[in-house]
C-alpha positions as CSV (number, residue, x, y, z in Angstrom):
1,M,24.7,13.9,-4.2
2,K,21.3,15.3,-3.4
3,K,19.1,17.3,-5.7
4,Q,16.4,19.6,-4.7
5,R,13.1,19.9,-6.7
6,K,10.1,22.0,-5.6
7,G,11.3,22.0,-2.0
8,I,11.8,18.2,-1.9
9,V,15.3,16.8,-1.4
10,M,15.8,13.8,-3.7
11,S,18.6,11.3,-3.5
12,E,20.6,10.8,-6.7
13,D,22.5,7.7,-5.5
14,V,21.0,5.0,-7.8
15,H,22.8,1.7,-7.3
16,Y,20.8,-0.3,-9.8
17,E,18.1,0.4,-12.3
18,E,16.2,-1.9,-14.6
19,K,13.3,-1.7,-17.0
20,V,11.7,-5.1,-17.5
21,A,9.7,-5.2,-20.7
22,S,7.7,-8.3,-21.3
23,P,6.5,-9.2,-24.9
24,R,4.5,-12.1,-23.4
25,T,2.7,-9.9,-20.9
26,T,1.9,-7.3,-23.5
27,A,0.7,-10.0,-26.0
28,L,-1.5,-11.5,-23.3
29,F,-3.3,-8.3,-22.4
30,A,-3.4,-7.1,-26.1
31,G,-5.0,-10.4,-27.1
32,L,-7.6,-10.3,-24.3
33,S,-8.3,-6.7,-25.4
34,A,-8.9,-7.8,-29.0
35,V,-11.1,-10.7,-27.9
36,F,-13.4,-8.4,-25.8
37,I,-13.4,-5.6,-28.5
38,L,-14.6,-8.3,-31.0
39,L,-17.2,-9.5,-28.6
40,L,-18.4,-6.0,-27.9
41,T,-18.6,-5.2,-31.6
42,L,-20.6,-8.4,-32.3
43,Q,-22.9,-7.6,-29.3
44,L,-23.4,-4.0,-30.6
45,Q,-24.3,-5.3,-34.1
46,Q,-26.8,-7.8,-32.7
47,G,-28.4,-5.3,-30.3
48,G,-28.4,-7.5,-27.3
49,P,-29.2,-6.5,-23.7
50,G,-27.6,-3.4,-22.3
51,F,-26.3,-5.4,-19.3
52,Q,-24.0,-7.5,-21.6
53,R,-22.9,-4.4,-23.4
54,G,-21.9,-2.8,-20.1
55,I,-19.9,-5.8,-18.9
56,L,-18.1,-6.0,-22.2
57,I,-17.3,-2.3,-22.2
58,V,-15.8,-2.7,-18.7
59,L,-13.7,-5.7,-19.8
60,V,-12.5,-3.8,-22.9
61,L,-11.4,-0.9,-20.8
62,F,-9.8,-3.1,-18.2
63,F,-7.7,-5.0,-20.7
64,V,-6.7,-2.0,-22.8
65,F,-5.6,-0.3,-19.5
66,S,-3.7,-3.5,-18.6
67,T,-2.0,-3.6,-22.0
68,L,-0.7,0.0,-21.6
69,N,0.0,-0.1,-17.8
70,Y,1.8,-3.4,-17.5
71,R,4.2,-3.0,-20.5
72,I,7.3,-2.1,-18.4
73,L,8.2,-2.8,-14.8
74,N,10.7,-0.3,-13.5
75,L,13.0,-1.2,-10.6
76,R,15.3,1.3,-8.9
77,I,17.5,0.6,-5.9
78,T,19.1,3.5,-4.1
79,S,21.0,3.4,-0.8
80,E,17.7,4.0,0.9
81,S,15.1,2.0,-0.9
82,L,13.8,-0.3,-3.6
83,R,11.1,1.3,-5.8
84,L,8.9,-0.8,-8.1
85,Q,6.7,0.8,-10.6
86,F,4.3,-0.6,-13.1
87,G,2.6,2.3,-14.9
88,V,0.4,4.1,-12.4
89,F,1.1,1.5,-9.6
90,S,4.2,1.7,-7.4
91,W,5.6,0.3,-4.2
92,T,8.6,1.5,-2.2
93,V,10.5,-0.7,0.2
94,P,12.8,1.2,2.6
95,L,16.0,-1.0,2.8
96,E,16.0,-0.6,6.5
97,N,12.7,-2.6,6.5
98,V,14.3,-5.6,4.6
99,A,14.6,-8.7,6.8
100,G,15.7,-11.0,4.0
101,V,15.9,-11.4,0.2
102,E,15.9,-14.6,-1.9
103,L,15.0,-16.0,-5.2
104,D,11.3,-16.8,-5.3
105,S,10.8,-20.6,-5.0
106,L,7.1,-20.8,-5.8
107,P,5.9,-23.7,-8.0
108,W,5.8,-22.8,-11.7
109,L,2.1,-22.3,-12.0
110,M,1.9,-19.9,-9.0
111,R,5.0,-18.1,-10.1
112,N,3.8,-17.6,-13.7
113,G,0.1,-17.6,-13.1
114,G,-0.4,-13.9,-13.7
115,A,1.1,-10.7,-14.9
116,G,0.7,-7.3,-13.3
117,V,0.3,-6.3,-9.6
118,H,-1.2,-9.0,-7.3
119,F,-1.9,-9.3,-3.7
120,M,-2.0,-12.9,-2.5
121,M,-1.5,-15.3,0.4
122,I,1.6,-17.5,0.1
123,R,2.5,-20.0,2.8
124,S,0.3,-18.0,5.3
125,R,2.1,-14.7,4.5
126,Y,0.4,-11.9,2.6
127,R,2.4,-10.7,-0.4
128,V,2.3,-8.0,-3.0
129,S,3.8,-9.1,-6.4
130,F,4.9,-7.0,-9.3
131,N,5.1,-9.7,-12.0
132,V,5.7,-10.2,-15.7
133,L,5.6,-13.6,-17.3
134,E,9.0,-14.8,-18.6
135,F,11.6,-13.8,-16.0
136,P,12.6,-15.0,-12.5
137,R,11.3,-13.3,-9.3
138,V,13.0,-12.1,-6.1
139,V,11.1,-12.0,-2.8
140,I,11.8,-9.7,0.1
141,S,10.6,-10.4,3.6
142,L,9.8,-7.3,5.6
143,R,10.9,-6.5,9.2
144,E,7.7,-4.6,9.8
145,K,4.6,-5.3,7.7
146,V,3.0,-2.6,5.6
147,G,-0.7,-3.0,6.2
148,P,-1.2,-6.7,5.8
149,V,1.8,-7.1,3.5
150,V,4.8,-9.0,4.9
151,D,6.5,-10.0,1.6
152,V,7.2,-8.2,-1.7
153,S,8.1,-10.1,-4.8
154,F,9.0,-8.8,-8.3
155,T,10.4,-9.9,-11.6
156,T,13.9,-9.1,-12.7
157,R,16.2,-10.3,-15.4
158,N,19.2,-10.1,-13.0
159,P,18.1,-11.7,-9.7
160,E,21.6,-12.3,-8.3
161,E,22.7,-8.7,-8.9
162,V,19.4,-7.3,-7.5
163,M,19.7,-9.4,-4.4
164,M,23.3,-8.3,-3.9
165,H,22.3,-4.6,-4.1
166,I,19.4,-5.1,-1.7
167,E,21.4,-7.1,0.8
168,Q,24.2,-4.5,0.7
169,G,21.8,-1.6,1.2
170,A,19.9,-3.4,4.0
171,D,23.3,-4.1,5.7
172,D,24.3,-0.5,5.4
173,T,21.1,0.7,7.0
174,I,21.5,-1.6,9.9
175,E,25.1,-0.5,10.5
176,T,24.2,3.2,10.5
C-alpha cells in the first residue's frame, strides 16, 4: 500500500523495523560530557587562557550532542531499501544495490572500538558504520559504491533476521 504525503509517494511496506538503544553508548558519551563539563567549570573558575576555554566548550558541545544523537539507532527494511538513522544522520541502501550481506567478522577491538557513525578503511574497502557498543553487526557489500563507500555495517540485536530480510529484498529486486 502506498501513501501520499505532500506530493511524495511513500511506501508503507515495512518488512522489519528495529530500534537499538544502547545503555553503554549513552553512558560513554554522558560520562565524557560530564568530564569535559567539569574541566570547563574548573578552567572558568581559575581564569585560564581563552584558547583552553574554547577547546573545552567545543568538546562539551560535541559530547552532549553525541549523548543525545547516538541514543537510538533506527533500522527499517522495506521491499525497496534499508534505512539506518542515528539522530540527525541517516543512510539508505537500495536493496537493488546489495551485492552481499553477512555477519561482521572484524576483530573485537575494531568491532567495538567506537559508537556512532564512522567512516573507515577495512581490508582495503571503504566502509560507513552505524554502531553501538554491545550488539553484533551486519555488513552489506554494495554492487555500486556510493562515493567512496563500498560496504555498510550496522548494529542489530537480530542479525539473522535482518540478513534474511535484506537477502530476500535483494533477491526480489534482481528478479523484477
